[in-house]
C-alpha angles and dihedrals in degrees: 000000000000121000089242092059092046091059095056118117122234088256092054091047090051091049092050089048094050090049091050091051090050094050095042099085094049092046091046091052092047091051092049092049092049092048093052093045090052093046092048091050091050094047093048089050091053091044092052091051091047091049092051090050092048091049091051091049091049091053092048093050091049090051091049092050091049091051091049091049090052091056136244096287099048116113116242 
């Protein structure tokens, strides 16, 4: 604990405590909002990457199916 905090009177400690209690709900809500914004951004980033991979796979599968339908000797 810093020397400055050690020198506070009981009244000053109580005032700081009351201020902290008053600020706690707002700070808690800000932290929750920030958490969800960060989580949503991370999930959307992962989802976008997964969607791109799924699209690439789908195109490859379509190409493979078309090549099989043309027959083994058709030029690609």
